[in-house]
mmCIF file as Biopython writes it, N, C-alpha, C and O atoms, coordinates in Angstrom:
data_model
#
loop_
_atom_site.group_PDB
_atom_site.id
_atom_site.type_symbol
_atom_site.label_atom_id
_atom_site.label_alt_id
_atom_site.label_comp_id
_atom_site.label_asym_id
_atom_site.label_entity_id
_atom_site.label_seq_id
_atom_site.pdbx_PDB_ins_code
_atom_site.Cartn_x
_atom_site.Cartn_y
_atom_site.Cartn_z
_atom_site.occupancy
_atom_site.B_iso_or_equiv
_atom_site.auth_seq_id
_atom_site.auth_asym_id
_atom_site.pdbx_PDB_model_num
ATOM 1   N N  . UNK A ? 1  ? 12.815 15.089  -8.390  1.0 0.0 1  A 1 
ATOM 2   C CA . UNK A ? 1  ? 12.111 14.360  -7.356  1.0 0.0 1  A 1 
ATOM 3   C C  . UNK A ? 1  ? 12.796 13.033  -7.132  1.0 0.0 1  A 1 
ATOM 4   O O  . UNK A ? 1  ? 13.488 12.516  -8.010  1.0 0.0 1  A 1 
ATOM 5   N N  . UNK A ? 2  ? 12.598 12.492  -5.961  1.0 0.0 2  A 1 
ATOM 6   C CA . UNK A ? 2  ? 13.212 11.221  -5.584  1.0 0.0 2  A 1 
ATOM 7   C C  . UNK A ? 2  ? 12.327 10.075  -6.047  1.0 0.0 2  A 1 
ATOM 8   O O  . UNK A ? 2  ? 11.136 10.034  -5.739  1.0 0.0 2  A 1 
ATOM 9   N N  . UNK A ? 3  ? 12.921 9.139   -6.795  1.0 0.0 3  A 1 
ATOM 10  C CA . UNK A ? 3  ? 12.208 7.959   -7.276  1.0 0.0 3  A 1 
ATOM 11  C C  . UNK A ? 3  ? 12.726 6.757   -6.497  1.0 0.0 3  A 1 
ATOM 12  O O  . UNK A ? 3  ? 13.920 6.461   -6.532  1.0 0.0 3  A 1 
ATOM 13  N N  . UNK A ? 4  ? 11.840 6.070   -5.801  1.0 0.0 4  A 1 
ATOM 14  C CA . UNK A ? 4  ? 12.219 4.897   -5.020  1.0 0.0 4  A 1 
ATOM 15  C C  . UNK A ? 4  ? 12.161 3.651   -5.896  1.0 0.0 4  A 1 
ATOM 16  O O  . UNK A ? 4  ? 11.182 3.425   -6.607  1.0 0.0 4  A 1 
ATOM 17  N N  . UNK A ? 5  ? 13.232 2.837   -5.839  1.0 0.0 5  A 1 
ATOM 18  C CA . UNK A ? 5  ? 13.274 1.576   -6.594  1.0 0.0 5  A 1 
ATOM 19  C C  . UNK A ? 5  ? 13.783 0.476   -5.670  1.0 0.0 5  A 1 
ATOM 20  O O  . UNK A ? 5  ? 14.863 0.595   -5.092  1.0 0.0 5  A 1 
ATOM 21  N N  . UNK A ? 6  ? 13.013 -0.581  -5.535  1.0 0.0 6  A 1 
ATOM 22  C CA . UNK A ? 6  ? 13.436 -1.768  -4.792  1.0 0.0 6  A 1 
ATOM 23  C C  . UNK A ? 6  ? 14.089 -2.705  -5.803  1.0 0.0 6  A 1 
ATOM 24  O O  . UNK A ? 6  ? 13.484 -3.041  -6.822  1.0 0.0 6  A 1 
ATOM 25  N N  . UNK A ? 7  ? 15.334 -3.130  -5.521  1.0 0.0 7  A 1 
ATOM 26  C CA . UNK A ? 7  ? 16.044 -4.036  -6.422  1.0 0.0 7  A 1 
ATOM 27  C C  . UNK A ? 7  ? 16.224 -5.389  -5.733  1.0 0.0 7  A 1 
ATOM 28  O O  . UNK A ? 7  ? 16.620 -5.458  -4.569  1.0 0.0 7  A 1 
ATOM 29  N N  . UNK A ? 8  ? 15.928 -6.457  -6.464  1.0 0.0 8  A 1 
ATOM 30  C CA . UNK A ? 8  ? 16.026 -7.817  -5.934  1.0 0.0 8  A 1 
ATOM 31  C C  . UNK A ? 8  ? 16.822 -8.649  -6.929  1.0 0.0 8  A 1 
ATOM 32  O O  . UNK A ? 8  ? 16.533 -8.637  -8.126  1.0 0.0 8  A 1 
ATOM 33  N N  . UNK A ? 9  ? 17.825 -9.373  -6.437  1.0 0.0 9  A 1 
ATOM 34  C CA . UNK A ? 9  ? 18.629 -10.215 -7.326  1.0 0.0 9  A 1 
ATOM 35  C C  . UNK A ? 9  ? 19.125 -11.429 -6.561  1.0 0.0 9  A 1 
ATOM 36  O O  . UNK A ? 9  ? 19.278 -11.395 -5.340  1.0 0.0 9  A 1 
ATOM 37  N N  . UNK A ? 10 ? 19.368 -12.486 -7.288  1.0 0.0 10 A 1 
ATOM 38  C CA . UNK A ? 10 ? 19.936 -13.692 -6.700  1.0 0.0 10 A 1 
ATOM 39  C C  . UNK A ? 10 ? 21.446 -13.561 -6.602  1.0 0.0 10 A 1 
ATOM 40  O O  . UNK A ? 10 ? 22.000 -12.481 -6.808  1.0 0.0 10 A 1 
ATOM 41  N N  . UNK A ? 11 ? 22.094 -14.649 -6.290  1.0 0.0 11 A 1 
ATOM 42  C CA . UNK A ? 11 ? 23.549 -14.682 -6.168  1.0 0.0 11 A 1 
ATOM 43  C C  . UNK A ? 11 ? 24.164 -14.926 -7.536  1.0 0.0 11 A 1 
ATOM 44  O O  . UNK A ? 11 ? 23.656 -15.733 -8.314  1.0 0.0 11 A 1 
ATOM 45  N N  . UNK A ? 12 ? 25.259 -14.228 -7.832  1.0 0.0 12 A 1 
ATOM 46  C CA . UNK A ? 12 ? 25.976 -14.452 -9.076  1.0 0.0 12 A 1 
ATOM 47  C C  . UNK A ? 12 ? 25.506 -13.545 -10.196 1.0 0.0 12 A 1 
ATOM 48  O O  . UNK A ? 12 ? 24.702 -12.636 -9.992  1.0 0.0 12 A 1 
ATOM 49  N N  . UNK A ? 13 ? 26.022 -13.812 -11.374 1.0 0.0 13 A 1 
ATOM 50  C CA . UNK A ? 13 ? 25.701 -13.018 -12.565 1.0 0.0 13 A 1 
ATOM 51  C C  . UNK A ? 13 ? 24.260 -13.300 -12.999 1.0 0.0 13 A 1 
ATOM 52  O O  . UNK A ? 13 ? 23.898 -14.458 -13.211 1.0 0.0 13 A 1 
ATOM 53  N N  . UNK A ? 14 ? 23.424 -12.247 -13.135 1.0 0.0 14 A 1 
ATOM 54  C CA . UNK A ? 14 ? 22.026 -12.480 -13.525 1.0 0.0 14 A 1 
ATOM 55  C C  . UNK A ? 14 ? 21.893 -12.871 -14.997 1.0 0.0 14 A 1 
ATOM 56  O O  . UNK A ? 14 ? 22.752 -12.546 -15.817 1.0 0.0 14 A 1 
ATOM 57  N N  . UNK A ? 15 ? 20.816 -13.565 -15.317 1.0 0.0 15 A 1 
ATOM 58  C CA . UNK A ? 15 ? 20.494 -13.907 -16.701 1.0 0.0 15 A 1 
ATOM 59  C C  . UNK A ? 15 ? 20.150 -12.653 -17.493 1.0 0.0 15 A 1 
ATOM 60  O O  . UNK A ? 15 ? 20.367 -12.593 -18.703 1.0 0.0 15 A 1 
ATOM 61  N N  . UNK A ? 16 ? 19.618 -11.661 -16.808 1.0 0.0 16 A 1 
ATOM 62  C CA . UNK A ? 16 ? 19.177 -10.406 -17.404 1.0 0.0 16 A 1 
ATOM 63  C C  . UNK A ? 16 ? 18.410 -9.636  -16.348 1.0 0.0 16 A 1 
ATOM 64  O O  . UNK A ? 16 ? 18.406 -10.002 -15.173 1.0 0.0 16 A 1 
ATOM 65  N N  . UNK A ? 17 ? 17.768 -8.575  -16.774 1.0 0.0 17 A 1 
ATOM 66  C CA . UNK A ? 17 ? 17.018 -7.771  -15.808 1.0 0.0 17 A 1 
ATOM 67  C C  . UNK A ? 17 ? 15.570 -7.605  -16.246 1.0 0.0 17 A 1 
ATOM 68  O O  . UNK A ? 17 ? 15.251 -7.616  -17.435 1.0 0.0 17 A 1 
ATOM 69  N N  . UNK A ? 18 ? 14.710 -7.452  -15.253 1.0 0.0 18 A 1 
ATOM 70  C CA . UNK A ? 18 ? 13.279 -7.270  -15.484 1.0 0.0 18 A 1 
ATOM 71  C C  . UNK A ? 18 ? 12.831 -6.094  -14.619 1.0 0.0 18 A 1 
ATOM 72  O O  . UNK A ? 18 ? 13.160 -6.037  -13.434 1.0 0.0 18 A 1 
ATOM 73  N N  . UNK A ? 19 ? 12.091 -5.165  -15.197 1.0 0.0 19 A 1 
ATOM 74  C CA . UNK A ? 19 ? 11.484 -4.077  -14.442 1.0 0.0 19 A 1 
ATOM 75  C C  . UNK A ? 19 ? 9.982  -4.305  -14.437 1.0 0.0 19 A 1 
ATOM 76  O O  . UNK A ? 19 ? 9.365  -4.444  -15.494 1.0 0.0 19 A 1 
ATOM 77  N N  . UNK A ? 20 ? 9.392  -4.343  -13.245 1.0 0.0 20 A 1 
ATOM 78  C CA . UNK A ? 20 ? 7.956  -4.546  -13.094 1.0 0.0 20 A 1 
ATOM 79  C C  . UNK A ? 20 ? 7.329  -3.196  -12.743 1.0 0.0 20 A 1 
ATOM 80  O O  . UNK A ? 20 ? 7.654  -2.609  -11.711 1.0 0.0 20 A 1 
ATOM 81  N N  . UNK A ? 21 ? 6.435  -2.705  -13.597 1.0 0.0 21 A 1 
ATOM 82  C CA . UNK A ? 21 ? 5.764  -1.429  -13.364 1.0 0.0 21 A 1 
ATOM 83  C C  . UNK A ? 21 ? 4.369  -1.670  -12.815 1.0 0.0 21 A 1 
ATOM 84  O O  . UNK A ? 21 ? 3.600  -2.469  -13.350 1.0 0.0 21 A 1 
ATOM 85  N N  . UNK A ? 22 ? 4.060  -0.967  -11.744 1.0 0.0 22 A 1 
ATOM 86  C CA . UNK A ? 22 ? 2.749  -1.095  -11.118 1.0 0.0 22 A 1 
ATOM 87  C C  . UNK A ? 22 ? 1.725  -0.196  -11.811 1.0 0.0 22 A 1 
ATOM 88  O O  . UNK A ? 22 ? 2.085  0.669   -12.609 1.0 0.0 22 A 1 
ATOM 89  N N  . UNK A ? 23 ? 0.466  -0.407  -11.504 1.0 0.0 23 A 1 
ATOM 90  C CA . UNK A ? 23 ? -0.610 0.412   -12.035 1.0 0.0 23 A 1 
ATOM 91  C C  . UNK A ? 23 ? -0.883 1.622   -11.151 1.0 0.0 23 A 1 
ATOM 92  O O  . UNK A ? 23 ? -0.213 1.829   -10.139 1.0 0.0 23 A 1 
ATOM 93  N N  . UNK A ? 24 ? -1.866 2.410   -11.540 1.0 0.0 24 A 1 
ATOM 94  C CA . UNK A ? 24 ? -2.239 3.606   -10.794 1.0 0.0 24 A 1 
ATOM 95  C C  . UNK A ? 24 ? -2.690 3.249   -9.385  1.0 0.0 24 A 1 
ATOM 96  O O  . UNK A ? 24 ? -3.436 2.289   -9.191  1.0 0.0 24 A 1 
ATOM 97  N N  . UNK A ? 25 ? -2.240 4.018   -8.409  1.0 0.0 25 A 1 
ATOM 98  C CA . UNK A ? 25 ? -2.636 3.803   -7.023  1.0 0.0 25 A 1 
ATOM 99  C C  . UNK A ? 25 ? -1.937 2.640   -6.353  1.0 0.0 25 A 1 
ATOM 100 O O  . UNK A ? 25 ? -2.334 2.249   -5.255  1.0 0.0 25 A 1 
ATOM 101 N N  . UNK A ? 26 ? -0.918 2.075   -6.964  1.0 0.0 26 A 1 
ATOM 102 C CA . UNK A ? 26 ? -0.226 0.905   -6.434  1.0 0.0 26 A 1 
ATOM 103 C C  . UNK A ? 26 ? 1.216  1.285   -6.113  1.0 0.0 26 A 1 
ATOM 104 O O  . UNK A ? 26 ? 1.552  2.469   -6.130  1.0 0.0 26 A 1 
ATOM 105 N N  . UNK A ? 27 ? 2.076  0.311   -5.821  1.0 0.0 27 A 1 
ATOM 106 C CA . UNK A ? 27 ? 3.495  0.553   -5.579  1.0 0.0 27 A 1 
ATOM 107 C C  . UNK A ? 27 ? 4.273  -0.713  -5.893  1.0 0.0 27 A 1 
ATOM 108 O O  . UNK A ? 27 ? 3.719  -1.812  -5.905  1.0 0.0 27 A 1 
ATOM 109 N N  . UNK A ? 28 ? 5.560  -0.542  -6.145  1.0 0.0 28 A 1 
ATOM 110 C CA . UNK A ? 28 ? 6.393  -1.673  -6.536  1.0 0.0 28 A 1 
ATOM 111 C C  . UNK A ? 28 ? 6.496  -2.773  -5.503  1.0 0.0 28 A 1 
ATOM 112 O O  . UNK A ? 28 ? 6.647  -3.942  -5.859  1.0 0.0 28 A 1 
ATOM 113 N N  . UNK A ? 29 ? 6.415  -2.420  -4.214  1.0 0.0 29 A 1 
ATOM 114 C CA . UNK A ? 29 ? 6.545  -3.411  -3.157  1.0 0.0 29 A 1 
ATOM 115 C C  . UNK A ? 29 ? 5.494  -4.504  -3.207  1.0 0.0 29 A 1 
ATOM 116 O O  . UNK A ? 29 ? 5.685  -5.582  -2.643  1.0 0.0 29 A 1 
ATOM 117 N N  . UNK A ? 30 ? 4.394  -4.230  -3.876  1.0 0.0 30 A 1 
ATOM 118 C CA . UNK A ? 30 ? 3.327  -5.228  -3.988  1.0 0.0 30 A 1 
ATOM 119 C C  . UNK A ? 30 ? 3.811  -6.462  -4.765  1.0 0.0 30 A 1 
ATOM 120 O O  . UNK A ? 30 ? 3.207  -7.530  -4.672  1.0 0.0 30 A 1 
ATOM 121 N N  . UNK A ? 31 ? 4.890  -6.313  -5.525  1.0 0.0 31 A 1 
ATOM 122 C CA . UNK A ? 31 ? 5.370  -7.394  -6.383  1.0 0.0 31 A 1 
ATOM 123 C C  . UNK A ? 31 ? 6.637  -8.057  -5.838  1.0 0.0 31 A 1 
ATOM 124 O O  . UNK A ? 31 ? 7.370  -8.702  -6.588  1.0 0.0 31 A 1 
ATOM 125 N N  . UNK A ? 32 ? 6.901  -7.900  -4.529  1.0 0.0 32 A 1 
ATOM 126 C CA . UNK A ? 32 ? 8.101  -8.501  -3.927  1.0 0.0 32 A 1 
ATOM 127 C C  . UNK A ? 32 ? 8.108  -10.025 -4.038  1.0 0.0 32 A 1 
ATOM 128 O O  . UNK A ? 32 ? 9.161  -10.613 -4.286  1.0 0.0 32 A 1 
ATOM 129 N N  . UNK A ? 33 ? 6.973  -10.669 -3.863  1.0 0.0 33 A 1 
ATOM 130 C CA . UNK A ? 33 ? 6.928  -12.134 -3.949  1.0 0.0 33 A 1 
ATOM 131 C C  . UNK A ? 33 ? 7.303  -12.598 -5.360  1.0 0.0 33 A 1 
ATOM 132 O O  . UNK A ? 33 ? 8.077  -13.541 -5.522  1.0 0.0 33 A 1 
ATOM 133 N N  . UNK A ? 34 ? 6.754  -11.934 -6.370  1.0 0.0 34 A 1 
ATOM 134 C CA . UNK A ? 34 ? 7.109  -12.250 -7.762  1.0 0.0 34 A 1 
ATOM 135 C C  . UNK A ? 34 ? 8.602  -12.028 -7.987  1.0 0.0 34 A 1 
ATOM 136 O O  . UNK A ? 34 ? 9.268  -12.850 -8.615  1.0 0.0 34 A 1 
ATOM 137 N N  . UNK A ? 35 ? 9.124  -10.917 -7.473  1.0 0.0 35 A 1 
ATOM 138 C CA . UNK A ? 35 ? 10.552 -10.612 -7.634  1.0 0.0 35 A 1 
ATOM 139 C C  . UNK A ? 35 ? 11.413 -11.697 -6.984  1.0 0.0 35 A 1 
ATOM 140 O O  . UNK A ? 35 ? 12.451 -12.073 -7.528  1.0 0.0 35 A 1 
ATOM 141 N N  . UNK A ? 36 ? 10.987 -12.198 -5.829  1.0 0.0 36 A 1 
ATOM 142 C CA . UNK A ? 36 ? 11.732 -13.260 -5.162  1.0 0.0 36 A 1 
ATOM 143 C C  . UNK A ? 36 ? 11.800 -14.533 -5.982  1.0 0.0 36 A 1 
ATOM 144 O O  . UNK A ? 36 ? 12.845 -15.178 -6.056  1.0 0.0 36 A 1 
ATOM 145 N N  . UNK A ? 37 ? 10.686 -14.892 -6.597  1.0 0.0 37 A 1 
ATOM 146 C CA . UNK A ? 37 ? 10.647 -16.096 -7.446  1.0 0.0 37 A 1 
ATOM 147 C C  . UNK A ? 37 ? 11.561 -15.911 -8.666  1.0 0.0 37 A 1 
ATOM 148 O O  . UNK A ? 37 ? 12.337 -16.805 -9.006  1.0 0.0 37 A 1 
ATOM 149 N N  . UNK A ? 38 ? 11.463 -14.760 -9.312  1.0 0.0 38 A 1 
ATOM 150 C CA . UNK A ? 38 ? 12.291 -14.504 -10.492 1.0 0.0 38 A 1 
ATOM 151 C C  . UNK A ? 38 ? 13.773 -14.416 -10.137 1.0 0.0 38 A 1 
ATOM 152 O O  . UNK A ? 38 ? 14.616 -14.914 -10.884 1.0 0.0 38 A 1 
ATOM 153 N N  . UNK A ? 39 ? 14.099 -13.790 -9.009  1.0 0.0 39 A 1 
ATOM 154 C CA . UNK A ? 39 ? 15.495 -13.693 -8.572  1.0 0.0 39 A 1 
ATOM 155 C C  . UNK A ? 39 ? 16.073 -15.071 -8.276  1.0 0.0 39 A 1 
ATOM 156 O O  . UNK A ? 39 ? 17.235 -15.340 -8.583  1.0 0.0 39 A 1 
ATOM 157 N N  . UNK A ? 40 ? 15.268 -15.939 -7.683  1.0 0.0 40 A 1 
ATOM 158 C CA . UNK A ? 40 ? 15.724 -17.306 -7.392  1.0 0.0 40 A 1 
ATOM 159 C C  . UNK A ? 40 ? 16.017 -18.085 -8.674  1.0 0.0 40 A 1 
ATOM 160 O O  . UNK A ? 40 ? 16.765 -19.063 -8.662  1.0 0.0 40 A 1 
ATOM 161 N N  . UNK A ? 41 ? 15.426 -17.644 -9.761  1.0 0.0 41 A 1 
ATOM 162 C CA . UNK A ? 41 ? 15.653 -18.296 -11.062 1.0 0.0 41 A 1 
ATOM 163 C C  . UNK A ? 41 ? 16.723 -17.586 -11.878 1.0 0.0 41 A 1 
ATOM 164 O O  . UNK A ? 41 ? 16.938 -17.911 -13.046 1.0 0.0 41 A 1 
ATOM 165 N N  . UNK A ? 42 ? 17.402 -16.601 -11.253 1.0 0.0 42 A 1 
ATOM 166 C CA . UNK A ? 42 ? 18.563 -16.004 -11.898 1.0 0.0 42 A 1 
ATOM 167 C C  . UNK A ? 42 ? 18.389 -14.610 -12.470 1.0 0.0 42 A 1 
ATOM 168 O O  . UNK A ? 42 ? 19.309 -14.100 -13.109 1.0 0.0 42 A 1 
ATOM 169 N N  . UNK A ? 43 ? 17.260 -13.984 -12.269 1.0 0.0 43 A 1 
ATOM 170 C CA . UNK A ? 43 ? 17.010 -12.661 -12.834 1.0 0.0 43 A 1 
ATOM 171 C C  . UNK A ? 43 ? 17.249 -11.557 -11.812 1.0 0.0 43 A 1 
ATOM 172 O O  . UNK A ? 43 ? 17.089 -11.772 -10.611 1.0 0.0 43 A 1 
ATOM 173 N N  . UNK A ? 44 ? 17.631 -10.376 -12.288 1.0 0.0 44 A 1 
ATOM 174 C CA . UNK A ? 44 ? 17.722 -9.172  -11.450 1.0 0.0 44 A 1 
ATOM 175 C C  . UNK A ? 44 ? 16.432 -8.378  -11.688 1.0 0.0 44 A 1 
ATOM 176 O O  . UNK A ? 44 ? 16.059 -8.123  -12.833 1.0 0.0 44 A 1 
ATOM 177 N N  . UNK A ? 45 ? 15.760 -7.991  -10.608 1.0 0.0 45 A 1 
ATOM 178 C CA . UNK A ? 45 ? 14.435 -7.370  -10.715 1.0 0.0 45 A 1 
ATOM 179 C C  . UNK A ? 45 ? 14.464 -5.962  -10.124 1.0 0.0 45 A 1 
ATOM 180 O O  . UNK A ? 45 ? 15.059 -5.736  -9.071  1.0 0.0 45 A 1 
ATOM 181 N N  . UNK A ? 46 ? 13.817 -5.015  -10.812 1.0 0.0 46 A 1 
ATOM 182 C CA . UNK A ? 46 ? 13.641 -3.654  -10.309 1.0 0.0 46 A 1 
ATOM 183 C C  . UNK A ? 46 ? 12.146 -3.404  -10.134 1.0 0.0 46 A 1 
ATOM 184 O O  . UNK A ? 46 ? 11.352 -3.644  -11.044 1.0 0.0 46 A 1 
ATOM 185 N N  . UNK A ? 47 ? 11.778 -2.917  -8.951  1.0 0.0 47 A 1 
ATOM 186 C CA . UNK A ? 47 ? 10.379 -2.610  -8.625  1.0 0.0 47 A 1 
ATOM 187 C C  . UNK A ? 47 ? 10.276 -1.123  -8.279  1.0 0.0 47 A 1 
ATOM 188 O O  . UNK A ? 47 ? 10.317 -0.771  -7.100  1.0 0.0 47 A 1 
ATOM 189 N N  . UNK A ? 48 ? 10.143 -0.251  -9.266  1.0 0.0 48 A 1 
ATOM 190 C CA . UNK A ? 48 ? 10.075 1.182   -8.966  1.0 0.0 48 A 1 
ATOM 191 C C  . UNK A ? 48 ? 8.693  1.595   -8.471  1.0 0.0 48 A 1 
ATOM 192 O O  . UNK A ? 48 ? 7.675  1.005   -8.834  1.0 0.0 48 A 1 
ATOM 193 N N  . UNK A ? 49 ? 8.690  2.626   -7.632  1.0 0.0 49 A 1 
ATOM 194 C CA . UNK A ? 49 ? 7.457  3.316   -7.268  1.0 0.0 49 A 1 
ATOM 195 C C  . UNK A ? 49 ? 7.381  4.535   -8.179  1.0 0.0 49 A 1 
ATOM 196 O O  . UNK A ? 49 ? 8.226  5.425   -8.088  1.0 0.0 49 A 1 
ATOM 197 N N  . UNK A ? 50 ? 6.391  4.587   -9.047  1.0 0.0 50 A 1 
ATOM 198 C CA . UNK A ? 50 ? 6.264  5.709   -9.957  1.0 0.0 50 A 1 
ATOM 199 C C  . UNK A ? 50 ? 5.983  6.998   -9.188  1.0 0.0 50 A 1 
ATOM 200 O O  . UNK A ? 50 ? 5.592  6.952   -8.022  1.0 0.0 50 A 1 
ATOM 201 N N  . UNK A ? 51 ? 6.176  8.125   -9.822  1.0 0.0 51 A 1 
ATOM 202 C CA . UNK A ? 51 ? 5.989  9.428   -9.194  1.0 0.0 51 A 1 
ATOM 203 C C  . UNK A ? 51 ? 4.628  9.508   -8.490  1.0 0.0 51 A 1 
ATOM 204 O O  . UNK A ? 51 ? 3.589  9.198   -9.073  1.0 0.0 51 A 1 
ATOM 205 N N  . UNK A ? 52 ? 4.665  9.932   -7.227  1.0 0.0 52 A 1 
ATOM 206 C CA . UNK A ? 52 ? 3.429  10.075  -6.465  1.0 0.0 52 A 1 
ATOM 207 C C  . UNK A ? 52 ? 2.868  8.772   -5.921  1.0 0.0 52 A 1 
ATOM 208 O O  . UNK A ? 52 ? 1.733  8.738   -5.447  1.0 0.0 52 A 1 
ATOM 209 N N  . UNK A ? 53 ? 3.650  7.695   -5.984  1.0 0.0 53 A 1 
ATOM 210 C CA . UNK A ? 53 ? 3.209  6.390   -5.504  1.0 0.0 53 A 1 
ATOM 211 C C  . UNK A ? 53 ? 4.229  5.833   -4.513  1.0 0.0 53 A 1 
ATOM 212 O O  . UNK A ? 53 ? 5.417  6.143   -4.594  1.0 0.0 53 A 1 
ATOM 213 N N  . UNK A ? 54 ? 3.760  5.017   -3.588  1.0 0.0 54 A 1 
ATOM 214 C CA . UNK A ? 54 ? 4.658  4.340   -2.652  1.0 0.0 54 A 1 
ATOM 215 C C  . UNK A ? 54 ? 5.597  5.296   -1.944  1.0 0.0 54 A 1 
ATOM 216 O O  . UNK A ? 54 ? 5.159  6.273   -1.336  1.0 0.0 54 A 1 
ATOM 217 N N  . UNK A ? 55 ? 6.900  5.011   -2.024  1.0 0.0 55 A 1 
ATOM 218 C CA . UNK A ? 55 ? 7.915  5.815   -1.343  1.0 0.0 55 A 1 
ATOM 219 C C  . UNK A ? 55 ? 8.521  6.893   -2.245  1.0 0.0 55 A 1 
ATOM 220 O O  . UNK A ? 55 ? 9.421  7.612   -1.810  1.0 0.0 55 A 1 
ATOM 221 N N  . UNK A ? 56 ? 8.054  7.022   -3.483  1.0 0.0 56 A 1 
ATOM 222 C CA . UNK A ? 56 ? 8.555  8.064   -4.376  1.0 0.0 56 A 1 
ATOM 223 C C  . UNK A ? 56 ? 7.895  9.397   -4.079  1.0 0.0 56 A 1 
ATOM 224 O O  . UNK A ? 56 ? 6.752  9.454   -3.625  1.0 0.0 56 A 1 
ATOM 225 N N  . UNK A ? 57 ? 8.632  10.471  -4.341  1.0 0.0 57 A 1 
ATOM 226 C CA . UNK A ? 57 ? 8.092  11.810  -4.141  1.0 0.0 57 A 1 
ATOM 227 C C  . UNK A ? 57 ? 7.094  12.159  -5.243  1.0 0.0 57 A 1 
ATOM 228 O O  . UNK A ? 57 ? 7.008  11.485  -6.270  1.0 0.0 57 A 1 
ATOM 229 N N  . UNK A ? 58 ? 6.362  13.208  -5.001  1.0 0.0 58 A 1 
ATOM 230 C CA . UNK A ? 58 ? 5.407  13.712  -5.980  1.0 0.0 58 A 1 
ATOM 231 C C  . UNK A ? 58 ? 4.008  13.753  -5.408  1.0 0.0 58 A 1 
ATOM 232 O O  . UNK A ? 58 ? 3.687  13.018  -4.475  1.0 0.0 58 A 1 
ATOM 233 N N  . UNK A ? 59 ? 3.185  14.606  -5.963  1.0 0.0 59 A 1 
ATOM 234 C CA . UNK A ? 59 ? 1.801  14.703  -5.492  1.0 0.0 59 A 1 
ATOM 235 C C  . UNK A ? 59 ? 1.085  13.360  -5.649  1.0 0.0 59 A 1 
ATOM 236 O O  . UNK A ? 59 ? 1.200  12.707  -6.686  1.0 0.0 59 A 1 
ATOM 237 N N  . UNK A ? 60 ? 0.361  12.959  -4.635  1.0 0.0 60 A 1 
ATOM 238 C CA . UNK A ? 60 ? -0.369 11.691  -4.679  1.0 0.0 60 A 1 
ATOM 239 C C  . UNK A ? 60 ? -1.560 11.805  -5.628  1.0 0.0 60 A 1 
ATOM 240 O O  . UNK A ? 60 ? -2.324 12.769  -5.580  1.0 0.0 60 A 1 
ATOM 241 N N  . UNK A ? 61 ? -1.699 10.810  -6.479  1.0 0.0 61 A 1 
ATOM 242 C CA . UNK A ? 61 ? -2.837 10.774  -7.390  1.0 0.0 61 A 1 
ATOM 243 C C  . UNK A ? 61 ? -2.751 11.767  -8.522  1.0 0.0 61 A 1 
ATOM 244 O O  . UNK A ? 61 ? -3.752 12.035  -9.185  1.0 0.0 61 A 1 
ATOM 245 N N  . UNK A ? 62 ? -1.551 12.333  -8.763  1.0 0.0 62 A 1 
ATOM 246 C CA . UNK A ? 62 ? -1.405 13.350  -9.805  1.0 0.0 62 A 1 
ATOM 247 C C  . UNK A ? 62 ? -0.681 12.779  -11.017 1.0 0.0 62 A 1 
ATOM 248 O O  . UNK A ? 62 ? 0.223  11.957  -10.873 1.0 0.0 62 A 1 
ATOM 249 N N  . UNK A ? 63 ? -1.072 13.208  -12.195 1.0 0.0 63 A 1 
ATOM 250 C CA . UNK A ? 63 ? -0.361 12.859  -13.426 1.0 0.0 63 A 1 
ATOM 251 C C  . UNK A ? 63 ? -0.583 13.967  -14.446 1.0 0.0 63 A 1 
ATOM 252 O O  . UNK A ? 63 ? -1.677 14.516  -14.577 1.0 0.0 63 A 1 
ATOM 253 N N  . UNK A ? 64 ? 0.485  14.274  -15.157 1.0 0.0 64 A 1 
ATOM 254 C CA . UNK A ? 64 ? 0.380  15.258  -16.236 1.0 0.0 64 A 1 
ATOM 255 C C  . UNK A ? 64 ? -0.152 14.600  -17.502 1.0 0.0 64 A 1 
ATOM 256 O O  . UNK A ? 64 ? -0.266 15.264  -18.532 1.0 0.0 64 A 1 
ATOM 257 N N  . UNK A ? 65 ? -0.475 13.337  -17.454 1.0 0.0 65 A 1 
ATOM 258 C CA . UNK A ? 65 ? -1.039 12.662  -18.617 1.0 0.0 65 A 1 
ATOM 259 C C  . UNK A ? 65 ? -0.188 11.489  -19.075 1.0 0.0 65 A 1 
ATOM 260 O O  . UNK A ? 65 ? 0.820  11.160  -18.450 1.0 0.0 65 A 1 
ATOM 261 N N  . UNK A ? 66 ? -0.595 10.870  -20.155 1.0 0.0 66 A 1 
ATOM 262 C CA . UNK A ? 66 ? 0.052  9.666   -20.665 1.0 0.0 66 A 1 
ATOM 263 C C  . UNK A ? 66 ? 1.514  9.907   -21.039 1.0 0.0 66 A 1 
ATOM 264 O O  . UNK A ? 66 ? 2.349  9.027   -20.834 1.0 0.0 66 A 1 
ATOM 265 N N  . UNK A ? 67 ? 1.836  11.068  -21.577 1.0 0.0 67 A 1 
ATOM 266 C CA . UNK A ? 67 ? 3.246  11.338  -21.942 1.0 0.0 67 A 1 
ATOM 267 C C  . UNK A ? 67 ? 4.160  11.247  -20.733 1.0 0.0 67 A 1 
ATOM 268 O O  . UNK A ? 67 ? 5.269  10.722  -20.834 1.0 0.0 67 A 1 
ATOM 269 N N  . UNK A ? 68 ? 3.706  11.754  -19.579 1.0 0.0 68 A 1 
ATOM 270 C CA . UNK A ? 68 ? 4.518  11.674  -18.371 1.0 0.0 68 A 1 
ATOM 271 C C  . UNK A ? 68 ? 4.666  10.225  -17.928 1.0 0.0 68 A 1 
ATOM 272 O O  . UNK A ? 68 ? 5.759  9.808   -17.544 1.0 0.0 68 A 1 
ATOM 273 N N  . UNK A ? 69 ? 3.612  9.471   -17.975 1.0 0.0 69 A 1 
ATOM 274 C CA . UNK A ? 69 ? 3.664  8.061   -17.579 1.0 0.0 69 A 1 
ATOM 275 C C  . UNK A ? 69 ? 4.634  7.303   -18.467 1.0 0.0 69 A 1 
ATOM 276 O O  . UNK A ? 69 ? 5.428  6.505   -17.969 1.0 0.0 69 A 1 
ATOM 277 N N  . UNK A ? 70 ? 4.586  7.534   -19.756 1.0 0.0 70 A 1 
ATOM 278 C CA . UNK A ? 70 ? 5.487  6.845   -20.683 1.0 0.0 70 A 1 
ATOM 279 C C  . UNK A ? 70 ? 6.937  7.271   -20.494 1.0 0.0 70 A 1 
ATOM 280 O O  . UNK A ? 70 ? 7.852  6.469   -20.675 1.0 0.0 70 A 1 
ATOM 281 N N  . UNK A ? 71 ? 7.147  8.548   -20.127 1.0 0.0 71 A 1 
ATOM 282 C CA . UNK A ? 71 ? 8.495  9.042   -19.903 1.0 0.0 71 A 1 
ATOM 283 C C  . UNK A ? 71 ? 9.104  8.319   -18.709 1.0 0.0 71 A 1 
ATOM 284 O O  . UNK A ? 71 ? 10.248 8.586   -18.343 1.0 0.0 71 A 1 
#
């Protein structure tokens, strides 16, 4: 399945990377403002849409359980 990830970074070599995971029924784009602030301070940010959320493929509202979420 296709997993959508929005990546935000400032100019130059990043200090490191941060991945922000959303909760159930949400999507990574909700955290764009936070990503902008962190990127301006030198971090590279990844905002994925988990399976079945946002722009990622998968049945909406479906989960095989906690093991799938952790994977």
